[in-house]
LOLO-283010 format. One record per atom (N, C-alpha, C): residue number from 1; x, y, z; atom name; chain. Coordinates in Angstrom, 3 decimals, padded with zeros to 6 digits, always signed. Layout:
<pts>
+-----+----------+----------+----------+------+-----+
! seq !        X !        Y !        Z ! atom ! mol !
+-----+----------+----------+----------+------+-----+
! NUM !        X !        Y !        Z !   CA !   A !
...
+-----+----------+----------+----------+------+-----+
</pts>
This chain:
<pts>
+-----+----------+----------+----------+------+-----+
! seq !        X !        Y !        Z ! atom ! mol !
+-----+----------+----------+----------+------+-----+
!   1 ! -016.683 ! +045.101 ! +130.284 !    N !   A !
!   1 ! -015.915 ! +045.117 ! +129.215 !   CA !   A !
!   1 ! -015.963 ! +045.756 ! +128.095 !    C !   A !
!   2 ! -015.177 ! +046.448 ! +127.687 !    N !   A !
!   2 ! -015.518 ! +047.010 ! +126.049 !   CA !   A !
!   2 ! -014.891 ! +046.075 ! +125.198 !    C !   A !
!   3 ! -015.522 ! +046.528 ! +123.867 !    N !   A !
!   3 ! -015.365 ! +045.527 ! +122.795 !   CA !   A !
!   3 ! -014.201 ! +045.910 ! +121.878 !    C !   A !
!   4 ! -013.349 ! +046.963 ! +121.928 !    N !   A !
!   4 ! -012.565 ! +047.436 ! +121.586 !   CA !   A !
!   4 ! -010.875 ! +046.305 ! +121.813 !    C !   A !
!   5 ! -011.116 ! +045.851 ! +120.612 !    N !   A !
!   5 ! -009.622 ! +045.279 ! +120.481 !   CA !   A !
!   5 ! -008.081 ! +045.064 ! +120.429 !    C !   A !
!   6 ! -007.757 ! +046.467 ! +120.927 !    N !   A !
!   6 ! -007.126 ! +047.428 ! +121.238 !   CA !   A !
!   6 ! -006.912 ! +047.172 ! +122.639 !    C !   A !
!   7 ! -007.613 ! +046.794 ! +123.486 !    N !   A !
!   7 ! -007.332 ! +046.765 ! +124.666 !   CA !   A !
!   7 ! -006.948 ! +045.528 ! +125.395 !    C !   A !
!   8 ! -007.201 ! +044.321 ! +124.573 !    N !   A !
!   8 ! -006.305 ! +043.304 ! +124.741 !   CA !   A !
!   8 ! -005.514 ! +042.676 ! +124.394 !    C !   A !
!   9 ! -004.925 ! +044.114 ! +123.387 !    N !   A !
!   9 ! -003.464 ! +043.530 ! +123.299 !   CA !   A !
!   9 ! -002.270 ! +043.665 ! +123.906 !    C !   A !
!  10 ! -001.884 ! +042.626 ! +123.651 !    N !   A !
!  10 ! -000.190 ! +042.585 ! +124.903 !   CA !   A !
!  10 ! +001.234 ! +042.849 ! +124.106 !    C !   A !
!  11 ! +001.586 ! +044.011 ! +124.329 !    N !   A !
!  11 ! +002.160 ! +044.677 ! +124.120 !   CA !   A !
!  11 ! +003.944 ! +043.521 ! +124.848 !    C !   A !
!  12 ! +004.476 ! +043.152 ! +123.817 !    N !   A !
!  12 ! +005.572 ! +042.104 ! +123.999 !   CA !   A !
!  12 ! +007.090 ! +043.134 ! +123.973 !    C !   A !
!  13 ! +006.526 ! +043.896 ! +123.255 !    N !   A !
!  13 ! +008.144 ! +045.370 ! +123.493 !   CA !   A !
!  13 ! +008.714 ! +045.049 ! +121.428 !    C !   A !
!  14 ! +007.632 ! +043.684 ! +120.755 !    N !   A !
!  14 ! +008.747 ! +043.663 ! +119.573 !   CA !   A !
!  14 ! +007.838 ! +044.978 ! +118.632 !    C !   A !
!  15 ! +008.834 ! +045.418 ! +117.653 !    N !   A !
!  15 ! +008.539 ! +046.530 ! +116.622 !   CA !   A !
!  15 ! +008.008 ! +045.883 ! +115.398 !    C !   A !
!  16 ! +007.206 ! +045.660 ! +114.811 !    N !   A !
!  16 ! +006.569 ! +045.014 ! +113.671 !   CA !   A !
!  16 ! +007.130 ! +045.886 ! +112.356 !    C !   A !
!  17 ! +008.004 ! +046.337 ! +111.506 !    N !   A !
!  17 ! +008.833 ! +046.838 ! +110.529 !   CA !   A !
!  17 ! +008.029 ! +046.323 ! +109.325 !    C !   A !
!  18 ! +008.038 ! +047.180 ! +108.061 !    N !   A !
!  18 ! +007.681 ! +046.493 ! +106.460 !   CA !   A !
!  18 ! +009.185 ! +046.385 ! +106.135 !    C !   A !
!  19 ! +008.968 ! +045.437 ! +105.260 !    N !   A !
!  19 ! +010.384 ! +045.499 ! +104.294 !   CA !   A !
!  19 ! +010.276 ! +045.930 ! +103.305 !    C !   A !
!  20 ! +011.101 ! +046.613 ! +102.691 !    N !   A !
!  20 ! +011.551 ! +046.915 ! +101.508 !   CA !   A !
!  20 ! +011.551 ! +046.386 ! +100.204 !    C !   A !
!  21 ! +011.074 ! +045.608 ! +099.934 !    N !   A !
!  21 ! +011.897 ! +044.568 ! +098.479 !   CA !   A !
!  21 ! +011.960 ! +045.001 ! +097.652 !    C !   A !
!  22 ! +013.223 ! +045.992 ! +097.128 !    N !   A !
!  22 ! +013.170 ! +046.326 ! +096.164 !   CA !   A !
!  22 ! +013.500 ! +046.040 ! +094.282 !    C !   A !
!  23 ! +012.184 ! +045.937 ! +093.844 !    N !   A !
!  23 ! +013.120 ! +045.202 ! +092.886 !   CA !   A !
!  23 ! +013.459 ! +045.543 ! +091.390 !    C !   A !
!  24 ! +014.733 ! +045.411 ! +090.908 !    N !   A !
!  24 ! +015.009 ! +045.719 ! +090.015 !   CA !   A !
!  24 ! +014.928 ! +046.150 ! +088.525 !    C !   A !
!  25 ! +014.377 ! +047.027 ! +087.405 !    N !   A !
!  25 ! +013.940 ! +047.087 ! +086.681 !   CA !   A !
!  25 ! +015.148 ! +045.620 ! +085.672 !    C !   A !
!  26 ! +013.763 ! +045.226 ! +084.558 !    N !   A !
!  26 ! +014.408 ! +044.285 ! +083.491 !   CA !   A !
!  26 ! +016.281 ! +044.952 ! +083.163 !    C !   A !
!  27 ! +017.173 ! +044.522 ! +082.547 !    N !   A !
!  27 ! +017.757 ! +045.337 ! +082.135 !   CA !   A !
!  27 ! +017.172 ! +046.042 ! +080.783 !    C !   A !
!  28 ! +017.813 ! +046.857 ! +080.214 !    N !   A !
!  28 ! +017.204 ! +046.822 ! +078.397 !   CA !   A !
!  28 ! +017.685 ! +046.733 ! +077.469 !    C !   A !
!  29 ! +017.481 ! +046.424 ! +075.987 !    N !   A !
!  29 ! +018.373 ! +045.995 ! +075.391 !   CA !   A !
!  29 ! +018.077 ! +046.711 ! +074.248 !    C !   A !
!  30 ! +018.754 ! +047.684 ! +073.267 !    N !   A !
!  30 ! +018.416 ! +047.965 ! +071.816 !   CA !   A !
!  30 ! +018.555 ! +047.056 ! +071.031 !    C !   A !
!  31 ! +018.341 ! +047.300 ! +069.855 !    N !   A !
!  31 ! +017.961 ! +046.653 ! +068.521 !   CA !   A !
!  31 ! +018.148 ! +047.281 ! +067.802 !    C !   A !
!  32 ! +020.289 ! +046.994 ! +067.435 !    N !   A !
!  32 ! +020.985 ! +048.064 ! +066.377 !   CA !   A !
!  32 ! +020.731 ! +047.681 ! +064.522 !    C !   A !
!  33 ! +020.272 ! +047.923 ! +064.004 !    N !   A !
!  33 ! +020.898 ! +047.880 ! +061.971 !   CA !   A !
!  33 ! +021.904 ! +048.230 ! +061.919 !    C !   A !
!  34 ! +022.815 ! +047.333 ! +061.234 !    N !   A !
!  34 ! +023.847 ! +048.229 ! +060.618 !   CA !   A !
!  34 ! +023.880 ! +047.732 ! +059.304 !    C !   A !
!  35 ! +024.320 ! +049.004 ! +058.566 !    N !   A !
!  35 ! +024.549 ! +049.173 ! +057.436 !   CA !   A !
!  35 ! +025.013 ! +048.384 ! +056.611 !    C !   A !
!  36 ! +025.282 ! +047.957 ! +055.675 !    N !   A !
!  36 ! +026.018 ! +046.468 ! +054.514 !   CA !   A !
!  36 ! +025.883 ! +047.368 ! +053.611 !    C !   A !
!  37 ! +026.005 ! +047.210 ! +052.360 !    N !   A !
!  37 ! +026.063 ! +047.975 ! +050.701 !   CA !   A !
!  37 ! +025.152 ! +047.071 ! +050.028 !    C !   A !
!  38 ! +024.535 ! +045.694 ! +050.788 !    N !   A !
!  38 ! +023.022 ! +045.165 ! +049.698 !   CA !   A !
!  38 ! +022.305 ! +045.200 ! +050.314 !    C !   A !
!  39 ! +021.715 ! +045.606 ! +051.211 !    N !   A !
!  39 ! +020.277 ! +045.482 ! +052.011 !   CA !   A !
!  39 ! +019.522 ! +047.050 ! +050.893 !    C !   A !
!  40 ! +018.492 ! +046.845 ! +050.891 !    N !   A !
!  40 ! +018.070 ! +048.217 ! +050.206 !   CA !   A !
!  40 ! +017.384 ! +048.591 ! +050.960 !    C !   A !
!  41 ! +017.245 ! +050.359 ! +051.108 !    N !   A !
!  41 ! +016.569 ! +050.816 ! +051.081 !   CA !   A !
!  41 ! +015.260 ! +050.217 ! +051.717 !    C !   A !
!  42 ! +014.465 ! +050.102 ! +050.748 !    N !   A !
!  42 ! +013.380 ! +050.146 ! +051.100 !   CA !   A !
!  42 ! +012.812 ! +048.794 ! +051.559 !    C !   A !
!  43 ! +014.216 ! +047.484 ! +051.698 !    N !   A !
!  43 ! +013.252 ! +046.951 ! +052.493 !   CA !   A !
!  43 ! +014.161 ! +046.480 ! +054.244 !    C !   A !
!  44 ! +014.480 ! +048.054 ! +053.918 !    N !   A !
!  44 ! +015.151 ! +048.594 ! +055.115 !   CA !   A !
!  44 ! +013.581 ! +049.143 ! +056.289 !    C !   A !
!  45 ! +013.111 ! +049.947 ! +055.170 !    N !   A !
!  45 ! +011.877 ! +050.716 ! +055.756 !   CA !   A !
!  45 ! +010.672 ! +049.472 ! +055.908 !    C !   A !
!  46 ! +011.375 ! +049.029 ! +055.031 !    N !   A !
!  46 ! +009.572 ! +048.260 ! +055.019 !   CA !   A !
!  46 ! +009.618 ! +046.862 ! +056.622 !    C !   A !
!  47 ! +011.339 ! +046.771 ! +056.797 !    N !   A !
!  47 ! +011.285 ! +045.572 ! +058.428 !   CA !   A !
!  47 ! +010.598 ! +046.394 ! +059.454 !    C !   A !
!  48 ! +010.862 ! +047.933 ! +059.625 !    N !   A !
!  48 ! +011.460 ! +048.538 ! +060.350 !   CA !   A !
!  48 ! +009.329 ! +048.985 ! +060.610 !    C !   A !
!  49 ! +008.828 ! +049.020 ! +059.616 !    N !   A !
!  49 ! +007.139 ! +049.113 ! +059.242 !   CA !   A !
!  49 ! +007.028 ! +047.945 ! +060.214 !    C !   A !
!  50 ! +007.511 ! +046.859 ! +059.077 !    N !   A !
!  50 ! +006.247 ! +045.392 ! +059.792 !   CA !   A !
!  50 ! +007.022 ! +044.658 ! +061.176 !    C !   A !
!  51 ! +008.212 ! +045.280 ! +061.367 !    N !   A !
!  51 ! +008.417 ! +044.463 ! +062.665 !   CA !   A !
!  51 ! +008.718 ! +045.523 ! +064.118 !    C !   A !
!  52 ! +009.040 ! +046.432 ! +064.178 !    N !   A !
!  52 ! +008.793 ! +047.632 ! +064.497 !   CA !   A !
!  52 ! +007.879 ! +047.731 ! +064.840 !    C !   A !
!  53 ! +006.977 ! +048.549 ! +063.625 !    N !   A !
!  53 ! +005.608 ! +049.170 ! +064.683 !   CA !   A !
!  53 ! +005.876 ! +050.273 ! +063.955 !    C !   A !
!  54 ! +007.109 ! +050.934 ! +063.441 !    N !   A !
!  54 ! +007.600 ! +052.350 ! +062.831 !   CA !   A !
!  54 ! +006.434 ! +052.520 ! +061.551 !    C !   A !
!  55 ! +006.063 ! +054.267 ! +062.008 !    N !   A !
!  55 ! +005.306 ! +054.723 ! +060.607 !   CA !   A !
!  55 ! +005.987 ! +054.513 ! +059.671 !    C !   A !
!  56 ! +005.370 ! +055.598 ! +058.530 !    N !   A !
!  56 ! +006.526 ! +055.601 ! +057.102 !   CA !   A !
!  56 ! +007.747 ! +056.277 ! +057.657 !    C !   A !
!  57 ! +007.318 ! +057.583 ! +057.785 !    N !   A !
!  57 ! +007.917 ! +058.888 ! +058.356 !   CA !   A !
!  57 ! +009.549 ! +058.370 ! +059.476 !    C !   A !
!  58 ! +009.228 ! +057.773 ! +060.537 !    N !   A !
!  58 ! +009.566 ! +056.351 ! +061.213 !   CA !   A !
!  58 ! +010.999 ! +056.324 ! +060.841 !    C !   A !
!  59 ! +010.083 ! +054.624 ! +060.172 !    N !   A !
!  59 ! +011.313 ! +053.911 ! +059.467 !   CA !   A !
!  59 ! +012.567 ! +054.675 ! +059.067 !    C !   A !
!  60 ! +012.118 ! +055.902 ! +057.932 !    N !   A !
!  60 ! +012.981 ! +056.655 ! +056.865 !   CA !   A !
!  60 ! +014.009 ! +057.005 ! +057.677 !    C !   A !
!  61 ! +013.617 ! +057.493 ! +059.018 !    N !   A !
!  61 ! +014.673 ! +058.217 ! +059.442 !   CA !   A !
!  61 ! +016.084 ! +057.111 ! +059.761 !    C !   A !
!  62 ! +014.688 ! +056.252 ! +060.949 !    N !   A !
!  62 ! +016.230 ! +055.916 ! +061.209 !   CA !   A !
!  62 ! +016.842 ! +054.538 ! +059.646 !    C !   A !
!  63 ! +016.565 ! +054.836 ! +059.184 !    N !   A !
!  63 ! +017.300 ! +053.595 ! +058.191 !   CA !   A !
!  63 ! +018.405 ! +055.036 ! +057.437 !    C !   A !
!  64 ! +017.446 ! +056.014 ! +057.497 !    N !   A !
!  64 ! +018.500 ! +057.182 ! +056.558 !   CA !   A !
!  64 ! +020.195 ! +057.267 ! +057.675 !    C !   A !
!  65 ! +019.864 ! +056.897 ! +059.081 !    N !   A !
!  65 ! +020.881 ! +057.032 ! +059.995 !   CA !   A !
!  65 ! +021.106 ! +055.413 ! +060.013 !    C !   A !
!  66 ! +021.096 ! +053.903 ! +059.633 !    N !   A !
!  66 ! +021.822 ! +053.115 ! +059.187 !   CA !   A !
!  66 ! +022.650 ! +053.666 ! +057.964 !    C !   A !
!  67 ! +021.728 ! +054.966 ! +056.902 !    N !   A !
!  67 ! +022.826 ! +054.648 ! +055.829 !   CA !   A !
!  67 ! +023.682 ! +055.357 ! +056.034 !    C !   A !
!  68 ! +023.755 ! +056.511 ! +056.532 !    N !   A !
!  68 ! +024.918 ! +057.756 ! +056.940 !   CA !   A !
!  68 ! +025.685 ! +057.634 ! +058.260 !    C !   A !
!  69 ! +025.157 ! +056.737 ! +058.734 !    N !   A !
!  69 ! +026.037 ! +056.257 ! +060.342 !   CA !   A !
!  69 ! +026.449 ! +055.446 ! +060.526 !    C !   A !
!  70 ! +025.796 ! +054.503 ! +058.909 !    N !   A !
!  70 ! +026.843 ! +053.048 ! +059.794 !   CA !   A !
!  70 ! +025.842 ! +052.612 ! +060.736 !    C !   A !
!  71 ! +024.892 ! +052.515 ! +061.823 !    N !   A !
!  71 ! +023.685 ! +051.774 ! +062.229 !   CA !   A !
!  71 ! +022.508 ! +053.585 ! +062.752 !    C !   A !
!  72 ! +021.599 ! +052.488 ! +063.511 !    N !   A !
!  72 ! +020.505 ! +053.622 ! +063.251 !   CA !   A !
!  72 ! +019.922 ! +052.482 ! +064.403 !    C !   A !
!  73 ! +018.990 ! +052.789 ! +065.581 !    N !   A !
!  73 ! +018.288 ! +051.661 ! +066.618 !   CA !   A !
!  73 ! +016.790 ! +051.337 ! +066.114 !    C !   A !
!  74 ! +016.481 ! +050.248 ! +066.423 !    N !   A !
!  74 ! +015.165 ! +050.112 ! +065.939 !   CA !   A !
!  74 ! +014.365 ! +050.035 ! +067.232 !    C !   A !
!  75 ! +014.892 ! +050.257 ! +067.870 !    N !   A !
!  75 ! +013.516 ! +050.180 ! +069.281 !   CA !   A !
!  75 ! +014.426 ! +049.526 ! +070.801 !    C !   A !
!  76 ! +013.769 ! +049.896 ! +071.506 !    N !   A !
!  76 ! +014.591 ! +049.124 ! +073.400 !   CA !   A !
!  76 ! +013.676 ! +048.143 ! +073.761 !    C !   A !
!  77 ! +014.189 ! +046.996 ! +073.997 !    N !   A !
!  77 ! +013.241 ! +046.301 ! +074.965 !   CA !   A !
!  77 ! +013.855 ! +045.149 ! +076.009 !    C !   A !
!  78 ! +013.300 ! +045.003 ! +077.178 !    N !   A !
!  78 ! +013.351 ! +043.956 ! +077.578 !   CA !   A !
!  78 ! +014.435 ! +042.509 ! +076.856 !    C !   A !
!  79 ! +015.933 ! +041.964 ! +077.320 !    N !   A !
!  79 ! +016.129 ! +040.802 ! +076.941 !   CA !   A !
!  79 ! +015.833 ! +040.018 ! +075.560 !    C !   A !
!  80 ! +014.638 ! +039.580 ! +075.851 !    N !   A !
!  80 ! +014.234 ! +038.224 ! +075.444 !   CA !   A !
!  80 ! +013.452 ! +039.002 ! +074.317 !    C !   A !
!  81 ! +012.767 ! +040.184 ! +074.088 !    N !   A !
!  81 ! +012.161 ! +040.226 ! +073.777 !   CA !   A !
!  81 ! +012.892 ! +040.904 ! +072.586 !    C !   A !
!  82 ! +013.870 ! +042.306 ! +072.572 !    N !   A !
!  82 ! +015.323 ! +042.088 ! +071.191 !   CA !   A !
!  82 ! +015.680 ! +040.790 ! +071.142 !    C !   A !
!  83 ! +016.394 ! +039.958 ! +071.389 !    N !   A !
!  83 ! +016.901 ! +039.046 ! +070.938 !   CA !   A !
!  83 ! +015.880 ! +038.060 ! +070.365 !    C !   A !
!  84 ! +014.040 ! +037.814 ! +070.072 !    N !   A !
!  84 ! +013.856 ! +037.463 ! +069.641 !   CA !   A !
!  84 ! +012.710 ! +038.327 ! +068.465 !    C !   A !
!  85 ! +013.234 ! +039.531 ! +068.362 !    N !   A !
!  85 ! +013.280 ! +040.582 ! +067.331 !   CA !   A !
!  85 ! +014.537 ! +040.383 ! +066.339 !    C !   A !
!  86 ! +015.835 ! +040.500 ! +066.787 !    N !   A !
!  86 ! +016.606 ! +039.944 ! +065.984 !   CA !   A !
!  86 ! +016.625 ! +039.150 ! +065.439 !    C !   A !
!  87 ! +016.073 ! +037.666 ! +066.007 !    N !   A !
!  87 ! +016.469 ! +036.202 ! +065.511 !   CA !   A !
!  87 ! +015.058 ! +036.674 ! +064.465 !    C !   A !
!  88 ! +013.898 ! +037.193 ! +064.814 !    N !   A !
!  88 ! +012.763 ! +037.490 ! +063.729 !   CA !   A !
!  88 ! +013.556 ! +038.032 ! +062.565 !    C !   A !
!  89 ! +013.558 ! +039.210 ! +062.707 !    N !   A !
!  89 ! +014.640 ! +039.456 ! +061.531 !   CA !   A !
!  89 ! +015.023 ! +039.832 ! +060.664 !    C !   A !
!  90 ! +016.241 ! +038.772 ! +061.249 !    N !   A !
!  90 ! +017.251 ! +037.995 ! +060.396 !   CA !   A !
!  90 ! +016.978 ! +036.806 ! +059.801 !    C !   A !
!  91 ! +016.182 ! +036.102 ! +060.563 !    N !   A !
!  91 ! +015.459 ! +034.845 ! +059.555 !   CA !   A !
!  91 ! +015.134 ! +035.126 ! +058.551 !    C !   A !
!  92 ! +014.040 ! +036.470 ! +059.006 !    N !   A !
!  92 ! +012.945 ! +036.667 ! +057.617 !   CA !   A !
!  92 ! +013.889 ! +037.796 ! +056.540 !    C !   A !
!  93 ! +015.117 ! +038.591 ! +056.458 !    N !   A !
!  93 ! +015.629 ! +038.696 ! +055.727 !   CA !   A !
!  93 ! +017.118 ! +037.471 ! +054.961 !    C !   A !
!  94 ! +017.477 ! +036.919 ! +056.050 !    N !   A !
!  94 ! +017.469 ! +035.863 ! +054.947 !   CA !   A !
!  94 ! +016.555 ! +034.978 ! +053.469 !    C !   A !
!  95 ! +015.600 ! +034.586 ! +054.506 !    N !   A !
!  95 ! +014.423 ! +034.405 ! +052.967 !   CA !   A !
!  95 ! +014.349 ! +035.028 ! +051.982 !    C !   A !
!  96 ! +014.512 ! +036.572 ! +052.734 !    N !   A !
!  96 ! +013.870 ! +037.261 ! +051.249 !   CA !   A !
!  96 ! +015.681 ! +037.545 ! +050.340 !    C !   A !
!  97 ! +016.632 ! +036.434 ! +050.657 !    N !   A !
!  97 ! +017.852 ! +036.940 ! +050.182 !   CA !   A !
!  97 ! +018.723 ! +038.674 ! +050.292 !    C !   A !
!  98 ! +018.445 ! +038.956 ! +051.680 !    N !   A !
!  98 ! +019.181 ! +040.067 ! +052.087 !   CA !   A !
!  98 ! +019.912 ! +039.664 ! +053.409 !    C !   A !
!  99 ! +021.191 ! +040.489 ! +053.175 !    N !   A !
!  99 ! +022.284 ! +040.158 ! +054.811 !   CA !   A !
!  99 ! +022.271 ! +041.150 ! +055.466 !    C !   A !
! 100 ! +020.769 ! +041.793 ! +055.725 !    N !   A !
! 100 ! +020.980 ! +042.197 ! +057.227 !   CA !   A !
! 100 ! +021.450 ! +041.376 ! +058.181 !    C !   A !
! 101 ! +022.412 ! +042.822 ! +058.489 !    N !   A !
! 101 ! +022.488 ! +042.231 ! +060.808 !   CA !   A !
! 101 ! +021.703 ! +043.476 ! +060.920 !    C !   A !
! 102 ! +021.551 ! +042.481 ! +062.438 !    N !   A !
! 102 ! +020.819 ! +043.524 ! +063.312 !   CA !   A !
! 102 ! +021.304 ! +042.854 ! +065.082 !    C !   A !
! 103 ! +022.103 ! +043.351 ! +065.909 !    N !   A !
! 103 ! +022.505 ! +043.168 ! +066.478 !   CA !   A !
! 103 ! +021.258 ! +043.370 ! +068.198 !    C !   A !
! 104 ! +021.609 ! +043.054 ! +069.260 !    N !   A !
! 104 ! +020.538 ! +043.345 ! +070.774 !   CA !   A !
! 104 ! +022.557 ! +043.895 ! +071.497 !    C !   A !
! 105 ! +022.406 ! +045.233 ! +072.189 !    N !   A !
! 105 ! +023.592 ! +045.247 ! +072.528 !   CA !   A !
! 105 ! +022.688 ! +046.175 ! +073.589 !    C !   A !
! 106 ! +022.807 ! +045.618 ! +074.882 !    N !   A !
! 106 ! +022.537 ! +046.497 ! +076.449 !   CA !   A !
! 106 ! +022.796 ! +047.410 ! +076.191 !    C !   A !
! 107 ! +022.004 ! +048.474 ! +077.252 !    N !   A !
! 107 ! +021.483 ! +050.201 ! +077.083 !   CA !   A !
! 107 ! +022.351 ! +051.124 ! +077.653 !    C !   A !
+-----+----------+----------+----------+------+-----+
</pts>
C-alpha cells in the first residue's frame, strides 16, 4: 500500500468551485469649499493646510479656484471621512467667525 493520499480519494462526481466574492469599493465623496464674500483667502489657505494637509502652494491653488470659480475641491475621501472633515472645518470656521461653507458630494 502506498502512502500517497491521492490513492484513497473517493471521487463522488462533484466539482469543487471557488466562488468569487466581489467587494465594492466604498463610494468616494469630494469635500467642496464654496465661495462667500466674507471668509478671507488667508483663512481658506490655513484651513486647507491644517485640515487637509496641503502644502502652501496646493492650498493657494485651491483657494484661487474657490475665489474665481465659486468652489474648489479640498480632497476626496470615503463618506465618513468626508462628512467628518466637513463638520470639523465648519465648526472651526464658526468658532473663528468665518461663514466658510463646505459640502461632501459624491464623486
